[in-house]
N, C-alpha and C positions, 0 to 999 in steps of 0.2 A: 235610420234610413226615411226620408219623405216621403210622402204620401205620389208625388210624381213618380219617384223611384219605383215604388212600389206596381203602378199602374203602369210603365213602360216592361216591365221586368218579363210578363208571360209571352208578348212577342216575336223573341226569339226562338223559345220552343216552339210557339206555333207554326213558326216557319220550317221550321226544322221538321216538324211533325207531319205538316202538309208536304215536305219534298219527300221524306220516306214513305207518305201515303202513296205520292203518284208513281214513286221508284217501284214500290209493290204491284202497283195494277199495272205500269207500264213492263215491269218483268212479265208479266200472267200474258198480257196482249201477243209481246214478244214471242214469248214460247209458243201460243197457238198457233201464230202466224209462220215461224221458222219451220213447223215440221209440214205445213205443205209443199216446203222444198229439199229439207234437209236430208232425205234420204235418195233425192231424184240423183247427183254423181254417185252414190253407191249401189244405183242399182244395176250393174255388173256384175258384182262383185255379192250383191244380194240373192241374183238369178244363179250364179254358180255355187255358191253355200247350201243354199236350201231347194234346189232344183226345182226354182218357176220354170211354167213355157213362155216364150215369146208372149202369148196374149195375155197370160195370167199376172205377168209383171207389171202391168198397169195396173194391177188392183191395189198393190202396192201404194200406191198415189190416191187411184181413185176409192179405196174404200173409208179412206179417210176424209175425202171431200164430199162425197155425196152423204155419208150421216151427217156431217158438219154444217152442210147447206139445209140440209132436209130437217132441222132440228132448231135451227136458228131463233125462228118465229116463236117456237112453241118456248124455246129457253130466255128468250127477250120477256117476253109476258109473264111467264112463271118467277120471273126476278121481281117485277113489280109487287105479284100478287104475295110471294110468298119470303119474300127479303130477298136484296139483292147480295147482299154480304153473304148470307147463306146460301145461294146459287154460286157465287163466286167460288168459296171454300170448297163445298161440295163438289163442283166441276172441277175442281184445280185437282184436287184430291183422287178424282176416276181417272183423269188425263194423267197423273202421276203412276197409277195403278197402272194404266194400260201401259204406256210408255215402258214400265220394268217387265210387262208381260212380254209386249213389243223385242225388246233387247236381249231377253231369254230364249224366245220362241228356236226352237226347231226344226218348223217343220213349214212349209209355205202356208196351210190352212190356219195356223196359229197364227202367224204374223199378219195375216189380213183380218183376222178375227180382232187382233189387237189394237190395229189402225182404225178398224171400226169402232172402239168403243173408244179410242182417243178423242172419235171423231162426236162421241156423244159427249164426252168433260168438256170440250171445247163448246158447244152447244150450249150448254148448262153456264158457262164462266162466260164465254165470249160478251153477250151483252151486257153484261154487267159490268165488264170494264168501262165502255163507254159511258152507260148511266150511272156509274160510281163517280168519276171523273166530273160529268153535272152536276153530282147534288154535293158532294164536296168540294169542289171551286166555284164557289157564288161571285168572288169577284169579277170584272170584265177582262180584266189584262191575265192574272192566273189563269181565270178560263181560259183565255185563247191560246196563250202560253202552254199549256197542258194537252189542250187539244191537237195544238200542232205537233208535240212530242208524239203525241198517241198516233196521230196521220202519218210521221216518220215510221214508227215502228210497225205500223200498216204496211207500210208500202214499202220501208226499207228491208223487211225481215224476209220478206219472198229470196233479196240480194244475200244478204246474211246468212239465212239458210242455207246457201251454194256453198258461202265460204267454210261457215260453219263443218260443211257434210263434208268440203273438199279437206279440211285439215282431218275430222277424225278420223274418216277415212282411210288416208294416206298414213298416218301415224297409228292410230290403233286399230281400228276394225270400225264396218258400218253398223256394230251395236252400239258404239259407245254415240250416235246420232241420236239413240235412242233414249241411254243409260242417261244422258247429260239434264235430261226433262227433268230426273228423280232429286236432286240436292236442291234444284230453284224451286221444282213444284212443293219442296218438303217446305221448306223455305216460306213460302207463298201461304200454307196452309196453318203454319205455328204464329206467323208474324197478323193477317189482316185479321183474326178475331179480336184483336188487340190493339191494332193502329187504326185499321180503317173504318171510318165511322159506317153507322148501321143507317140508311135513312127510315124513317118513319114509313111503314108501309100501310095500303089501307086493307080495310075487312071490304073482300070482295069475292065473286066463283071464278073458275076457270071457265072461260069462254070453250066448251070441249067441244062443240062440234066444227068452231074454228079452230080450235088445235088440231082435230081430226083430219078437216079438208085441207089447211095451211101447210101441216108435215107432210102430207101424202101427196097433195098436188106439188109443192117445190120438189121434193124428192124422187116424183115422177120425172118430172123435167132433168132433174140432175142426172137423172140415170139416163136418159134420152142423150141429152149432150155425151155422158161417159158411154154410151153404147155406139153411139156413131161416131167416135174417133175409134173406135175399133171396128166397127162392124158397118158403118158407112149410114148416111140418110135414108137409102130405099131400103132400107134390113125393116123387114115386118115390126119385129120388138122395137127396135126405134121408133117406127111411126107409130105405133099402139101407144107406146109408152109415152110421147110427146102430144097424141092424142088425148089420152087421158090424164096427164098432168095440166093441162090447159083447160078441161071440161071441168075438172075439180076445182082449180084455181077461181075458174068463174063461178061455180057454187060457193067458193069460200067468201068472193066480194059480195056475194048476194046475202051470205049469212051476215058476214060482218057489219052491212049496213043496216040491216034489224037487230044487230044485238044490243043491248045497252049498255054492256063492258066488253067489247070486242076485244081478241084477239091482237089484232092490227088496228088500231083507230083511224080510219079514213080520212079523219081531220088533221091527220100528219101529214097528207098531200095537198090539205085546201092552199098553202103558204105556196107562190110559184116558182120562187130561189129553192124553197125545201126538196120540192117535186122535181127541178131541173137538177139540184144537187145527187139526188139519188138515180137519176136516171145517169148521170155521169159518172157513179159508182158503180155502174155495171156496165157500161160500156170501156171505162178508162182498163179497169182488170182484162176484158177482151183483148184490148191491143197490147197489155204488156206480159200475155203470160206464151206470145208468140216467142217476147226476146227469150223470154228462162227457158223454156221447152226446146227452141230450136238452136238455139244460139251457144245452147249447153253441147249438144251433141254436134255442134260444127266444130266447138272446139275440141271436143274429144275424138271423133269421128272421121274430122277431114285434116284438121293442124294437127291431130294426136295430142293433143295437153295430157298430161296425167291428172286426178283428181284436182290435187292439191293446186298445181295450176290454173285448173279450167276455176275454181272457187275465186282464187283470189282475181282473177282476171276481173272478177265483178264489183274489185273493193272500191276503183272508181266511183263509180255507179252510189252504193251504196253510202261513203261518205258525202257526195254534195245531197242524195237527200237528208241526211240528219245537218248539215251547214245549213239549208234551205229549211227545216225546220226552226232552227233557231232564228233565221231572220223573217220568218211569214209572220211573227207575232208582232214585227217591227212594220213591214209593208204593209199588213192587212188595213189597218187603220188610217193608211197614208193614201193607198190608192184602192181599195175595196176588194171585194172577192172577183168581180166579174174580170177588172184588168187582169189580176192575180191565174185565176181559171183559163183565161180566152189565150195568155202567154204560154202558160205555162204547157199547154194543149198544142200550139202553135210550134213549141221544143220539139215536145214530144214526136209529132208529125216528121219533122224535120229528123230526129233521131230512126228512126222506122224508115224512114226513105232511103237513109243513108246504108243501114241493112240492106237494103233490097237491091243493091249494089256490090252484093259480095259477091267474089269468085272463089275455085279452088286453089288461089294461089294469096288470098289476103291474107296481109302478117297483121298482128295484134296494133303497132302503131302502123297507119290511124285507123285502119278499118274497121276496129274494134273499140278501141281506145273511144275514139270520137265519136260515136254513137253511144255507147254507153255514158261521158260525160254529158250529151245533150237529154239521154232518158232520165239521170238523176236530177240534172237541173228542171228539167218537165215535170215529173213526177211532182218533185219538192214543192214547186210552183202549183202545178192543177190542183194536187187532193187537200193538202192542208185546208185552205178556204172551205171545202166543201163538209168537213167534219163541223166546223167550226157554224156553218148554213144550216147544217141540220140540229145540231143540237144545243146550240149555244141559246134558242127561244122557244124551245120544248117546252109544254108545260109540267113540272117536274113527276106528276104523275103516268106520265107515257113516256118516261127518259128510256125506261129497259126495252117498251116495243121499239122506239125510234132507232136505238142503236140494233135490235134484231133486224127490222128492215133493213138498216142500213149493209151490215156484216152480210144479210142474205144475198144484199144486191149484188156484193164485191164477191161471193163465193160463186153462187150463181154464174154469175159473169164471167170470172174465169174459167168455169168448166164448159160455159157455152162457148167462150173464145176458143178455147182449146180442142172442142170438136169442130169447130167451123174448120180451123186452120189446119187439125190431121187432113180434115176431109179434101180440102186445099191443094195438098202436100199430096196427098195419093192420087188425088185427079191430075196433077202436074207430072207423077213421075210415071203415072201408064200412060201417058200419050206422049210424053218426050221421047223424040229419036236418042236423047244422047245416052251413055254409059255410064254405070262407076260413080266415081264420088262428082264426075258435073252432075249427072242426075238428082244426085243426092241434093246438092248445093242449087239445082235448079228449083225445085220441090220445096226448099229451104225461103228462098227468095220471094217466091210465088207468097208465102204464108206472110213473110214481113210486109210487100205491098198490099197485102188483106188489112193485116194491122195497122198498118198507115192508115189503111180508108176507116178503121175504128175509130182512131186516133181523129181523124178530121169532123166524123161522127160527136167527137166530146168540145170540138170547137163552137160547133154549130149549137148546140146545146148549153154552152158557157156564155153566149152570145145574148142567151134569152135571158139571163139573169137581169133582176134590175138594177138601175143603180142604186146605191147606198148612202144617203146623204150622210158629211160627215159626222154632224150629231148622232146618228144613229148606227154609225159604224161602231164595230167592240172597241 
């Protein structure tokens, strides 16, 4: 065998290994995002089985998002300091055990506790998924491709959760939506230490004042948004949590500006494109949450779809998101992030505006199918470039923090959006003269119109992206 042959031999193995590494990381990310919606279509059965009150039922969803969103910043920086692979594996293990406990829960309190523990595990593992992609895939094309797939998992995971939740609820039980995490989680815990490279970590201290204020501040805001969804924005607890959260976060920013090794390096926001990408990762989920939350209810409560049919109704959107994730790595070098983000955001506006025209008699074709296609296309185009903008040029030592901020923006944006939209829904249904199903649809269409306004904001932010020269593009 020639020396030339020997030199070439490792390449296929390296490619196969990188593919396995990406599969491990993306499976974890999909699992974490999927759990935000997988129980959504099963909520009526969970309520009947465990005796939840109507107001208490919302905590099945919010216990996860509250803890996940509150701890993400801490999880991101902890990965930078203590080892990203270690945090990735430990977080996945905690998430997997919590999923098992949730599936076995025989009371409302135990299920909520298990969902909160899932949030802890997700906050530990989540930021490291993005950081591990950034440090593992160093070649430009492979990194852009990996980040585009990551974006597809992050955006499409919500829709996939509804599909998987509908399938498992209809065919097996709502508990299967939690049990399904166990085999995948175990596989990740076993395979990651063997195949996922462990980036070199630096010796440093954890910014404890920043960790405490950042976690409490974000947690208070997420709680305020969640509480507003059930009790309104004028409620004293809502206003107190909102004020406390903003005050604590102001202190957090002051601490970070003076700390030598901050939890969130403020230099992450020095780049205009990266800052704008963060803002759109906040606004985009605000717009999307109405579609998942209210459209699911429209299908089940107004059109009387079964859980299985409701889940599969979102399939066109999920397919388009993943299709676009394959195309974006080719489109991004040619057109740049600004063109893709603006185009995708405009398509999202069109889809949400179409949903605002729904009536009690709207059929799936075209009144639901059309907007779902537009949302799949729009989300796929608008969000994949944002991951690249945020992560492609971030310093290696800040990759975990950058990923934590990105996912915090997504999580807090989702929760805030839902709180605002439920408030809009409640205001319209209280003041409308309509009755029955028409009253509900009036509230839903008002929420869709508000979401379209959020999507318009993403267009305006995307217009601020600096144009990237051909030589500087990925």
